[in-house]
C-alpha positions in Angstrom: -15.5 -2.0 1.4 -17.3 -3.1 4.6 -19.7 -0.2 4.6 -20.8 -0.9 1.0 -21.2 -4.6 1.8 -23.2 -3.8 4.9 -25.4 -1.4 2.9 -26.0 -3.9 0.2 -26.8 -6.6 2.8 -29.3 -4.2 4.4 -30.9 -3.5 1.0 -31.1 -7.3 0.4 -32.7 -7.9 3.7 -35.2 -5.0 3.2 -36.1 -6.5 -0.2 -36.6 -9.9 1.2 -38.7 -8.6 4.1 -40.8 -6.6 1.7 -41.3 -9.6 -0.5 -42.1 -11.8 2.5 -44.7 -9.4 3.8 -46.2 -8.9 0.3 -46.3 -12.4 -1.2 -48.8 -11.3 -3.8 -46.2 -9.0 -5.3 -43.4 -11.5 -4.9 -45.1 -14.2 -7.0 -47.1 -12.0 -9.3 -45.8 -11.8 -12.8 -45.2 -8.4 -14.4 -44.7 -7.4 -17.9 -41.3 -6.3 -19.1 -41.0 -4.7 -22.5 -37.7 -5.4 -24.3 -36.7 -4.2 -27.8 -37.4 -7.6 -29.4 -40.3 -8.7 -27.3 -42.5 -8.6 -24.3 -42.1 -11.0 -21.4 -43.8 -11.8 -18.1 -41.3 -12.1 -15.2 -41.8 -12.8 -11.5 -40.3 -9.9 -9.4 -38.8 -12.1 -6.6 -35.9 -13.6 -8.7 -35.4 -10.3 -10.4 -34.8 -8.5 -7.1 -32.6 -11.3 -5.7 -30.6 -11.4 -8.9 -30.1 -7.6 -9.0 -29.0 -7.7 -5.3 -26.6 -10.5 -6.0 -25.1 -8.7 -9.1 -24.8 -5.5 -7.1 -22.9 -7.2 -4.3 -20.6 -8.9 -6.8 -19.9 -5.6 -8.5 -19.1 -3.9 -5.3 -16.8 -6.8 -4.3 -15.0 -6.6 -7.6 -14.6 -2.8 -7.5 -13.2 -3.1 -3.9 -10.9 -5.9 -4.9 -9.5 -3.8 -7.7 -9.0 -0.8 -5.5 -7.4 -2.8 -2.7 -5.0 -4.4 -5.2 -4.0 -1.0 -6.6 -3.5 0.4 -3.1 -1.3 -2.6 -2.3 0.8 -2.0 -5.4 1.2 1.7 -4.3 2.3 0.6 -0.9 4.9 -1.7 -2.4 6.2 1.1 -4.6 6.3 3.5 -1.7 8.2 1.0 0.5 10.7 0.5 -2.3 11.1 4.3 -2.6 11.6 4.6 1.1 14.1 1.8 1.1 16.1 3.4 -1.8 16.1 6.8 -0.1 17.2 5.3 3.2 20.0 3.4 1.4 21.2 6.5 -0.4 21.1 8.4 2.9 23.1 5.7 4.6 25.7 5.6 1.8 26.0 9.4 1.9 26.6 9.3 5.7 29.1 6.5 5.3 31.0 8.6 2.7 31.0 11.6 5.1 32.3 9.4 7.9 35.0 7.9 5.8 36.1 11.4 4.6 36.3 12.6 8.2 38.2 9.5 9.3 40.6 9.9 6.4 41.1 13.6 7.3 41.7 12.7 11.0 44.0 9.8 10.1 46.1 12.0 7.9 46.4 14.6 10.7 47.3 11.9 13.2 49.8 10.4 10.8 51.4 13.8 10.3 51.5 14.4 14.1 53.1 11.0 14.7 55.6 11.7 12.0 56.5 15.1 13.6 56.8 13.4 17.0 59.0 10.7 15.5 61.3 13.4 14.0 61.4 15.2 17.3 62.4 12.0 19.0 65.1 11.3 16.4 66.4 14.8 16.9 66.6 14.3 20.6 68.4 11.0 20.2 70.9 12.5 17.8 71.5 15.4 20.2 72.0 13.0 23.1 74.4 10.9 21.0 76.4 13.8 19.7 
């Protein structure tokens, strides 16, 4: 965007310098032939108007492309967020499964220890 704006500005300055150095051409009317008539137009406002329209066109095209890129960035951020969220949920599920498996094993071992201790108490009492 900046390069195109700079190039358009350079073109504009070159045209202004050319017209300033050659005032005869800048103020001299020239004939333009349209389909429905022939007109005499001074070249200075034509060149300035063309430069202005060109700069506005470049600015509009760049504005549209920047907005489309911003929309793509928003979409990609949403995709990254969704994929991160799904990965986190997947990891949490794996962690919970491992914790459940270990807690079951620990519970079984505690139950076995409890039964061993009950067996020792009954053998000591009997």
